[in-house]
C-alpha positions as CSV (number, residue, x, y, z in Angstrom):
1,M,71.2,-77.6,75.0
2,R,72.1,-76.4,71.5
3,E,69.2,-78.4,70.1
4,W,66.7,-76.6,72.4
5,S,68.1,-73.3,71.3
6,R,67.7,-74.2,67.7
7,I,64.0,-75.2,68.4
8,V,63.4,-71.9,70.2
9,V,65.0,-69.9,67.3
10,R,63.0,-71.8,64.7
11,S,59.8,-71.2,66.7
12,V,60.5,-67.5,67.1
13,V,61.2,-67.3,63.3
14,A,58.0,-69.2,62.5
15,V,55.9,-67.0,64.8
16,A,57.5,-63.9,63.2
17,I,56.7,-65.2,59.8
18,L,53.1,-65.9,60.8
19,V,52.8,-62.5,62.5
20,G,54.3,-60.9,59.4
21,A,51.9,-62.8,57.2
22,Y,48.9,-61.9,59.4
23,V,49.9,-58.3,59.4
24,A,50.3,-58.4,55.6
25,V,46.8,-59.9,55.3
26,A,45.4,-57.3,57.7
27,W,47.1,-54.5,55.6
28,W,45.8,-56.0,52.4
29,T,42.2,-56.4,53.6
30,G,42.2,-52.8,55.0
31,R,42.8,-51.4,51.5
32,Q,39.4,-52.6,50.1
33,V,35.9,-53.2,51.1
34,P,34.8,-56.6,52.2
35,A,34.9,-59.2,49.4
36,A,31.2,-59.9,49.3
37,L,29.8,-56.5,50.3
38,V,26.3,-55.6,48.9
39,V,24.9,-52.1,49.5
40,E,21.2,-51.6,48.7
41,G,21.4,-54.5,46.2
42,V,24.6,-53.3,44.6
43,S,27.7,-55.6,44.9
44,V,30.8,-53.6,45.6
45,G,32.9,-56.4,47.2
46,G,36.7,-56.2,46.9
47,M,36.7,-52.6,45.6
48,S,38.5,-49.6,47.0
49,T,36.4,-47.1,48.8
50,E,36.6,-44.7,45.8
51,Q,35.6,-47.5,43.4
52,A,32.7,-48.6,45.6
53,A,31.5,-45.0,46.0
54,E,31.6,-44.4,42.3
55,R,29.7,-47.6,41.6
56,L,27.1,-46.9,44.2
57,T,26.6,-43.4,42.8
58,T,26.1,-44.8,39.3
59,E,23.9,-47.8,40.2
60,L,21.7,-46.0,42.7
61,A,21.1,-42.8,40.6
62,G,17.7,-44.0,39.4
63,K,16.5,-44.9,42.8
64,A,17.7,-41.6,44.2
65,K,15.3,-39.8,41.8
66,T,12.4,-42.2,42.0
67,P,9.3,-40.4,43.4
68,I,7.9,-41.6,46.6
69,R,4.1,-41.8,47.1
70,V,2.5,-40.9,50.4
71,D,-1.0,-42.4,50.9
72,L,-3.4,-40.8,53.3
73,A,-4.6,-43.5,55.6
74,G,-8.3,-44.4,55.3
75,T,-8.8,-42.3,52.1
76,Q,-8.3,-42.7,48.4
77,S,-6.0,-39.7,48.3
78,S,-2.3,-39.7,47.9
79,V,0.6,-37.3,47.0
80,S,3.9,-37.9,45.3
81,I,7.1,-36.1,46.1
82,D,10.5,-35.8,44.3
83,P,13.2,-37.0,46.7
84,V,15.9,-34.7,45.3
85,A,13.6,-31.6,45.4
86,S,12.4,-32.6,48.9
87,G,15.9,-32.7,50.4
88,L,16.4,-36.5,50.4
89,S,19.8,-37.9,49.3
90,F,22.2,-40.9,49.8
91,D,25.0,-40.7,52.3
92,I,27.5,-42.9,50.4
93,P,30.6,-41.9,52.3
94,G,28.8,-42.6,55.6
95,T,27.6,-46.0,54.2
96,L,31.2,-47.1,53.4
97,D,32.7,-45.6,56.5
98,G,34.5,-48.2,58.6
99,L,34.6,-50.9,55.9
100,T,38.3,-50.2,55.1
101,G,41.4,-49.3,57.1
102,F,44.1,-51.2,59.0
103,T,43.0,-53.4,61.9
104,L,44.5,-56.5,63.6
105,D,41.0,-57.6,64.9
106,P,40.8,-61.2,63.6
107,T,37.0,-61.1,63.5
108,V,37.0,-58.0,61.2
109,I,39.8,-59.5,59.0
110,W,37.8,-62.7,58.7
111,A,34.6,-60.8,57.8
112,R,36.5,-58.9,55.2
113,L,37.8,-62.1,53.7
114,S,34.8,-64.4,53.8
115,G,30.9,-64.2,53.7
116,R,28.3,-61.8,52.2
117,T,27.8,-58.5,53.9
118,D,24.5,-56.6,53.2
119,R,24.5,-53.0,54.2
120,P,21.6,-50.5,53.8
121,I,22.4,-47.2,52.2
122,L,22.5,-44.4,54.7
123,V,20.2,-41.5,54.0
124,K,20.6,-37.7,54.6
125,A,17.2,-35.9,55.1
126,D,16.8,-32.1,55.1
127,E,13.6,-32.3,57.2
128,P,12.6,-28.6,56.8
129,R,12.7,-29.0,53.0
130,L,10.9,-32.3,53.2
131,L,8.2,-30.7,55.4
132,A,7.8,-27.8,52.9
133,A,7.5,-30.2,49.9
134,L,4.9,-32.3,51.7
135,T,3.0,-29.2,52.8
136,E,2.7,-28.0,49.2
137,K,1.6,-31.3,47.9
138,A,-0.8,-31.9,50.8
139,A,-2.7,-28.7,49.9
140,T,-3.7,-30.3,46.5
141,V,-5.6,-33.1,48.2
142,Q,-6.8,-31.4,51.4
143,T,-10.5,-30.9,51.5
144,T,-12.8,-29.1,53.9
145,A,-15.9,-30.7,55.3
146,V,-19.1,-30.1,53.3
147,D,-22.4,-30.1,55.0
148,G,-25.2,-32.3,53.6
149,T,-28.3,-30.4,52.4
150,V,-32.0,-30.9,51.7
151,S,-33.9,-28.8,49.2
152,F,-37.2,-28.9,47.4
153,A,-36.6,-28.0,43.8
154,G,-39.7,-28.5,41.6
155,G,-41.7,-30.0,44.4
156,K,-39.2,-32.9,44.8
157,V,-36.9,-33.7,47.7
158,A,-33.3,-33.2,46.6
159,T,-30.3,-34.0,48.8
160,T,-26.5,-33.4,48.6
161,P,-24.3,-35.8,50.5
162,A,-22.2,-34.8,53.5
163,V,-18.4,-34.9,52.7
164,D,-15.7,-35.3,55.3
165,G,-12.8,-32.9,55.4
166,V,-9.4,-34.6,54.9
167,A,-5.9,-33.3,55.7
168,L,-2.4,-35.0,55.8
169,Q,-0.7,-35.2,59.2
170,L,2.6,-33.7,58.1
171,D,4.8,-34.7,61.0
172,D,3.8,-38.3,60.6
173,A,4.4,-38.2,56.9
174,V,7.9,-36.7,57.3
175,R,8.8,-39.4,59.9
176,K,7.6,-42.3,57.7
177,V,9.2,-41.0,54.6
178,V,12.6,-40.6,56.3
179,Q,12.3,-44.1,57.8
180,A,11.2,-45.9,54.6
181,W,13.1,-44.2,51.8
182,P,14.5,-45.6,49.5
183,R,13.6,-49.1,50.4
184,V,9.9,-48.7,49.5
185,E,8.1,-46.7,46.8
186,S,5.2,-45.6,49.0
187,V,4.3,-45.1,52.6
188,T,1.0,-44.6,54.4
189,A,0.7,-41.6,56.6
190,A,-2.0,-40.6,59.1
191,A,-4.8,-38.3,57.9
192,S,-6.9,-35.9,59.9
193,I,-10.6,-36.5,59.2
194,T,-13.0,-33.6,60.0
195,A,-16.7,-34.6,60.0
196,P,-19.2,-32.0,58.7
197,K,-21.7,-30.4,61.0
198,V,-24.6,-31.7,58.9
199,T,-23.8,-35.4,58.5
200,K,-25.4,-38.1,56.4
201,A,-27.4,-39.2,59.5
202,K,-28.8,-35.7,60.0
203,V,-29.7,-35.4,56.3
204,D,-31.5,-38.8,56.5
205,A,-33.3,-37.7,59.7
206,A,-34.5,-34.5,58.0
207,V,-35.8,-36.3,55.0
208,T,-37.7,-38.8,57.1
209,S,-39.2,-36.4,59.6
210,F,-40.1,-33.5,57.3
211,A,-38.9,-33.3,53.7
212,A,-40.4,-36.6,52.4
213,P,-43.8,-36.1,54.1
214,A,-44.0,-32.4,53.0
215,M,-43.5,-33.3,49.3
216,S,-45.6,-36.5,49.4
217,G,-48.7,-34.9,47.9
218,P,-51.1,-32.0,47.7
219,V,-52.7,-30.3,50.7
220,T,-56.5,-29.6,50.7
221,I,-57.6,-26.1,51.7
222,V,-61.2,-26.0,53.2
223,V,-63.1,-22.7,53.2
224,G,-66.6,-23.1,54.3
225,D,-68.2,-25.6,51.9
226,K,-65.6,-25.1,49.3
227,T,-62.2,-26.7,48.8
228,A,-59.0,-26.1,46.9
229,V,-55.7,-27.9,46.7
230,V,-52.1,-26.7,46.7
231,T,-49.4,-29.0,45.3
232,P,-45.8,-29.5,46.3
233,E,-44.8,-27.7,43.1
234,Q,-46.7,-24.6,44.3
235,Y,-45.4,-24.4,47.9
236,A,-41.9,-25.9,47.5
237,E,-40.2,-22.6,46.9
238,A,-41.5,-21.2,50.2
239,L,-39.7,-24.1,52.1
240,S,-36.1,-24.7,53.0
241,M,-34.1,-26.6,55.6
242,V,-31.4,-24.9,57.5
243,P,-29.0,-26.4,60.1
244,D,-28.9,-25.2,63.7
245,E,-25.8,-25.0,65.8
246,S,-25.8,-28.8,66.3
247,G,-26.1,-29.4,62.6
248,T,-29.8,-30.6,62.8
249,L,-31.7,-29.5,59.7
250,N,-34.9,-27.7,60.6
251,P,-37.6,-26.4,58.2
252,V,-37.6,-22.7,57.5
253,V,-40.8,-21.1,56.0
254,D,-41.3,-18.0,53.9
255,K,-44.7,-17.2,55.5
256,E,-45.5,-14.4,53.1
257,A,-44.9,-16.7,50.1
258,L,-47.0,-19.5,51.6
259,R,-49.9,-17.0,52.3
260,G,-49.6,-16.0,48.7
261,V,-49.9,-19.6,47.6
262,V,-53.0,-20.1,49.7
263,A,-54.5,-16.8,48.5
264,S,-54.0,-17.8,44.9
265,A,-55.6,-21.3,45.5
266,T,-58.6,-19.8,47.2
267,S,-59.1,-16.9,44.9
268,A,-62.5,-18.3,43.7
269,V,-63.9,-17.8,47.2
270,V,-62.8,-14.1,47.2
271,V,-65.2,-11.3,46.2
272,A,-63.4,-8.1,45.7
273,P,-64.8,-5.0,47.6
274,K,-66.0,-2.0,45.6
275,D,-64.7,1.4,46.5
276,A,-67.1,4.3,47.0
277,T,-67.2,6.6,44.0
278,I,-68.0,10.3,43.7
279,V,-69.8,11.0,40.4
280,L,-71.7,13.9,38.9
281,E,-75.5,13.3,38.6
282,G,-77.9,16.1,37.9
283,D,-75.0,18.5,37.8
284,K,-73.9,17.8,41.4
285,P,-71.6,15.3,43.1
286,V,-73.2,12.1,44.4
287,I,-71.5,9.4,46.5
288,R,-72.1,5.9,45.4
289,P,-71.6,3.7,48.5
290,S,-68.7,1.3,48.9
291,V,-69.5,-2.4,49.1
292,D,-67.6,-4.8,51.3
293,G,-66.2,-7.9,49.7
294,V,-65.2,-11.4,51.0
295,S,-61.7,-12.5,51.6
296,V,-60.0,-15.6,53.0
297,D,-58.4,-15.1,56.4
298,T,-54.8,-16.1,55.6
299,A,-53.2,-14.7,58.8
300,S,-52.5,-18.2,60.1
301,A,-52.5,-20.0,56.8
302,A,-48.7,-20.4,56.7
303,D,-48.5,-22.1,60.1
304,L,-51.5,-24.3,59.4
305,L,-50.2,-25.3,56.1
306,V,-46.8,-26.3,57.5
307,K,-48.5,-28.4,60.2
308,A,-50.6,-30.1,57.5
309,L,-47.5,-31.1,55.5
310,T,-46.7,-33.8,58.0
311,A,-50.3,-34.5,59.2
312,P,-52.1,-37.7,58.2
313,D,-55.2,-35.9,56.6
314,R,-53.2,-33.0,55.0
315,R,-56.0,-30.6,55.4
316,V,-56.2,-26.9,56.3
317,S,-59.4,-25.2,57.4
318,L,-59.7,-21.4,56.9
319,S,-62.4,-18.9,57.6
320,T,-63.6,-15.9,55.6
321,V,-63.6,-12.2,56.7
322,A,-65.1,-9.1,55.3
323,A,-62.9,-7.2,52.8
324,K,-63.1,-3.5,53.3
325,A,-63.0,-1.1,50.4
326,T,-60.0,1.2,50.1
327,L,-62.3,4.2,49.9
328,T,-65.3,3.6,52.1
329,T,-68.6,5.5,52.0
330,E,-67.5,7.3,55.2
331,G,-64.1,8.1,53.6
332,A,-65.7,9.5,50.5
333,Q,-68.0,11.7,52.6
334,A,-65.0,13.0,54.6
335,L,-63.4,14.2,51.3
336,G,-65.8,17.1,51.3
337,V,-66.6,17.2,47.6
338,R,-69.7,19.4,47.8
339,E,-69.3,22.7,46.0
340,V,-67.7,24.3,42.9
341,I,-64.4,25.8,44.0
342,A,-63.2,26.8,40.5
343,S,-64.6,27.2,37.1
344,F,-63.2,28.2,33.7
345,D,-64.6,28.2,30.2
346,S,-62.6,28.5,27.0
347,A,-64.0,29.2,23.5
348,Y,-62.5,27.3,20.6
349,P,-62.7,27.9,16.8
350,Y,-64.4,25.7,14.3
351,D,-62.1,22.8,13.4
352,P,-63.7,19.4,13.5
353,P,-60.5,17.3,13.9
354,R,-59.3,19.6,16.7
355,T,-62.8,19.5,18.3
356,N,-62.7,15.7,18.1
357,N,-59.4,15.6,20.0
358,M,-60.6,18.0,22.7
359,T,-63.8,15.9,23.2
360,L,-61.6,12.8,23.8
361,G,-59.3,14.7,26.1
362,A,-62.2,16.3,28.1
363,A,-63.8,12.9,28.5
364,A,-60.6,11.4,29.9
365,V,-60.3,14.3,32.5
366,N,-64.0,14.4,33.4
367,G,-64.7,12.6,36.7
368,T,-61.1,12.5,37.9
369,L,-60.9,12.4,41.7
370,I,-57.6,13.7,43.3
371,K,-57.4,13.0,47.0
372,P,-55.4,15.2,49.5
373,G,-51.7,14.9,48.7
374,E,-52.1,13.3,45.3
375,V,-50.7,14.8,42.1
376,F,-52.8,15.3,39.0
377,S,-50.9,14.5,35.7
378,L,-52.6,15.4,32.5
379,N,-50.4,13.1,30.5
380,K,-51.2,10.3,32.9
381,V,-55.0,11.0,32.7
382,M,-55.2,11.3,28.9
383,G,-52.4,8.8,28.0
384,E,-50.7,8.9,24.7
385,R,-52.8,10.5,22.0
386,T,-52.9,8.0,19.1
387,S,-55.0,7.3,16.1
388,A,-56.0,3.9,17.6
389,K,-57.7,5.9,20.4
390,G,-59.6,8.1,17.9
391,Y,-57.3,11.1,17.9
392,Q,-56.9,13.0,14.6
393,E,-54.3,15.3,13.0
394,A,-54.8,18.9,13.9
395,G,-52.8,22.1,14.5
396,V,-49.8,22.0,16.9
397,I,-46.9,24.4,17.5
398,S,-43.5,22.9,16.6
399,N,-40.3,25.0,16.5
400,N,-42.4,28.2,16.7
401,R,-44.4,27.3,13.6
402,L,-47.9,25.9,13.2
403,T,-47.9,22.4,11.8
404,K,-50.2,19.3,12.2
405,N,-49.9,16.2,14.3
406,V,-52.1,13.5,15.9
407,G,-53.7,14.9,19.0
408,G,-53.5,18.6,18.1
409,G,-55.8,20.8,20.1
410,V,-55.5,19.1,23.5
411,S,-53.4,22.0,24.7
412,Q,-56.7,23.8,25.1
413,I,-57.8,21.0,27.5
414,S,-54.4,21.7,29.3
415,T,-55.1,25.4,29.5
416,V,-58.6,24.9,31.0
417,T,-57.0,22.4,33.5
418,Y,-54.3,24.9,34.4
419,N,-56.8,27.7,35.1
420,L,-59.0,25.4,37.2
421,A,-56.0,24.6,39.3
422,W,-55.1,28.3,39.4
423,F,-58.4,29.4,40.8
424,A,-58.8,26.3,43.1
425,G,-55.7,27.4,44.9
426,V,-53.8,24.2,44.6
427,E,-50.1,23.8,44.1
428,L,-49.0,24.4,40.4
429,T,-46.4,21.6,40.2
430,A,-45.4,21.6,36.5
431,H,-46.5,23.5,33.4
432,K,-45.2,25.3,30.3
433,A,-46.8,28.1,28.3
434,H,-47.0,28.0,24.5
435,S,-43.9,29.4,22.7
436,F,-45.9,32.2,21.2
437,Y,-49.1,33.9,22.4
438,I,-52.5,32.5,21.3
439,S,-55.2,35.2,21.7
440,R,-58.0,32.9,22.9
441,Y,-56.0,32.1,26.0
442,P,-55.4,34.5,28.9
443,A,-51.8,35.8,28.6
444,G,-49.4,34.3,31.1
445,R,-52.1,31.9,32.3
446,E,-52.1,29.0,29.9
447,A,-50.2,25.7,29.4
448,T,-49.4,23.4,26.6
449,V,-48.9,19.6,26.8
450,S,-47.0,17.0,24.7
451,W,-46.5,13.3,25.1
452,P,-44.5,12.0,27.0
453,D,-42.2,14.7,28.4
454,L,-44.1,18.0,28.5
455,D,-46.8,17.6,31.2
456,N,-49.2,19.7,33.1
457,K,-49.3,18.7,36.8
458,W,-50.8,20.1,40.0
459,T,-50.8,18.8,43.6
460,N,-53.9,18.8,45.8
461,N,-52.4,20.4,48.9
462,S,-55.8,21.0,50.5
463,P,-57.4,18.8,53.1
464,Y,-60.3,17.9,50.8
465,G,-60.7,15.7,47.7
466,I,-61.1,17.5,44.3
467,L,-63.4,16.2,41.6
468,V,-62.7,17.5,38.1
469,Q,-65.5,18.1,35.7
470,M,-65.0,18.9,32.0
471,W,-67.1,18.9,28.8
472,L,-67.6,20.6,25.5
473,S,-70.7,22.5,24.5
474,G,-71.7,25.7,22.7
475,G,-68.3,26.2,21.1
476,Q,-66.5,26.2,24.5
477,V,-64.6,23.8,26.8
478,H,-66.1,24.0,30.2
479,G,-64.3,23.1,33.4
480,R,-65.3,22.8,37.0
481,M,-63.6,21.7,40.2
482,W,-65.7,20.4,43.1
483,S,-64.5,20.3,46.7
484,T,-64.7,22.5,49.8
485,K,-63.4,26.0,49.2
486,V,-60.3,27.1,51.2
487,Y,-59.3,30.3,49.4
488,D,-60.8,32.8,47.1
489,V,-58.2,33.1,44.3
490,T,-57.9,35.9,41.7
491,A,-55.5,36.7,38.9
492,V,-53.9,40.2,38.4
493,A,-52.0,40.6,35.1
494,G,-49.2,43.0,34.7
495,P,-48.4,45.0,31.6
496,R,-47.0,43.5,28.5
497,T,-43.3,44.5,28.1
498,N,-40.4,43.9,25.8
499,I,-42.6,43.8,22.7
500,K,-41.1,42.1,19.7
501,H,-42.4,41.7,16.2
502,G,-42.2,38.8,13.8
503,R,-41.2,38.5,10.2
504,S,-43.1,37.7,7.0
505,I,-42.2,34.3,5.6
506,T,-43.5,32.8,2.3
507,D,-43.6,29.0,2.4
508,S,-44.3,26.8,-0.7
509,S,-44.1,23.4,1.1
510,P,-47.2,21.1,1.0
511,S,-47.3,21.0,4.8
512,C,-47.4,24.8,5.2
513,V,-50.0,26.1,7.6
514,P,-50.8,29.9,7.3
515,H,-50.5,32.2,10.3
516,A,-50.8,35.9,11.1
517,F,-48.3,38.1,12.9
518,T,-48.4,37.7,16.7
519,D,-46.2,40.0,18.8
520,G,-43.9,38.5,21.4
521,F,-43.8,40.0,24.9
522,D,-43.1,39.4,28.6
523,I,-45.8,39.4,31.2
524,T,-46.1,38.6,34.9
525,V,-49.4,37.5,36.5
526,Q,-50.0,37.5,40.2
527,R,-52.0,34.8,41.9
528,V,-53.8,36.3,44.9
529,F,-55.1,34.2,47.7
530,S,-57.8,35.7,50.0
531,K,-59.7,34.3,53.0
532,G,-62.5,36.1,54.7
533,G,-61.9,39.2,52.5
534,S,-58.2,39.5,53.5
535,V,-55.3,38.7,51.2
536,V,-53.4,35.7,52.6
537,K,-50.6,35.4,50.1
538,R,-49.4,36.2,46.5
539,E,-47.6,34.2,43.9
540,S,-46.0,35.6,40.8
541,Y,-45.6,33.8,37.5
542,S,-43.6,35.3,34.6
543,T,-43.9,34.2,31.0
544,T,-42.0,35.2,27.9
545,Y,-43.6,34.7,24.5
546,V,-41.6,34.8,21.2
547,P,-43.0,36.7,18.3
548,A,-44.9,34.5,15.7
549,D,-44.0,35.1,12.1
550,Q,-46.5,35.8,9.4
551,I,-46.6,32.6,7.3
552,I,-47.8,33.0,3.7
553,C,-48.4,29.6,2.0
554,S,-47.6,30.1,-1.7
555,G,-48.3,26.5,-2.6
């Protein structure tokens, strides 16, 4: 019996020793990570949790900062993000959690003592930061869809390719980055592809159906028995191709430009019309009839030309029409140029250069026809007075002194023109009197002229045309206006007031031009309109003349 007791005691002691040893082993293995633990390729077996965490932090620091590339599926585009800036980090405490600590579970104790344990590093992802980072990067590669085009530069077909729009699908990219990091350096995320409205197929169709045939060669224009050609280089600028709502490219035509191209090509067929003219023959106005011309009917030319661009024969047939004159014989007759409605003659002194200039000016004015509503401009009619036109130096007034300049003397032409307009009863639109009074002109009823700013203008406010006649003879400038009389016009001059006297100046300069005293004064002249013996209206025109100094040339 005592032997059995001893056996029991020894057994209990042995079990206690084994249990104690097991507990000791369990306690010892709970103080450190498994002996052969590898985390993300870094061996930390047998270390304490603190030691393992420190080593993992050190060894995985480079991987934590390595950029990850996101490829857009089906494209050549990609973006790269910084993990740290994008809210990605390693959860080292979480990765090591549960690997240490006391346990009596034999399977855990055995795993801690034997065999290699591979454990992936756990990741913490701040998804809002990651989404923001991917959104910013995706904007750099995102493209909008670009329509294809067809154009006709220089008479050649030119195309630009259609381009798809590409955008990164951000939700998919966030999901795949979180799943893959840090085990791979790149992921492929879905991309949104937006097709353009005008695709490559539609560009090709437009080239085949219209563009290529249109630019394939010249088009022949047939007018009667004559022909002309227009080349792609000539008509290309009038053509374009524009997409409709479905993206189909259709030709768009500048019809005015095409008609211009056809008109230019057929200009040899055109005979310009001749306007009727009113001329003075035998001291009376005579109408020379208008003559119709020939023009090409281009009303439908643009439509016909566009059809011919894709037709096998590439020919357009056009007809001719009569081209009417701007001023027809009937129109000239309706102008009522039949009688003298105003006349004025002005004597001039002997001065050959001055007379030469007036002769040229009168010739420019003579025969001018002003239609109802038109404005007569003396500067426009005579143009600039230059030596090349035959004008010579003669006396002019400058700064209230007589001097000489090319074209001097034409102010007498201006004064005759002004008085003709006065007595014809037309609107006196713009004029300016000489600065001091010249005795050969009627006081307050004269006008000077200078190129280009000082002009003499009147407006034909009558319902009839006005033909101006002007010539020099017998020491006088003669002026006539032919039309149909509307008013009888007279001039009533008021008294000269505010008389002022000039000074006496001696001038020794070589350019000195002598001059006698001329008093300055103010005067008002009334323009009186009568019809059927009754006064219809009055207009008053006031003029101030400065005194002219006596100039004695001592040189």
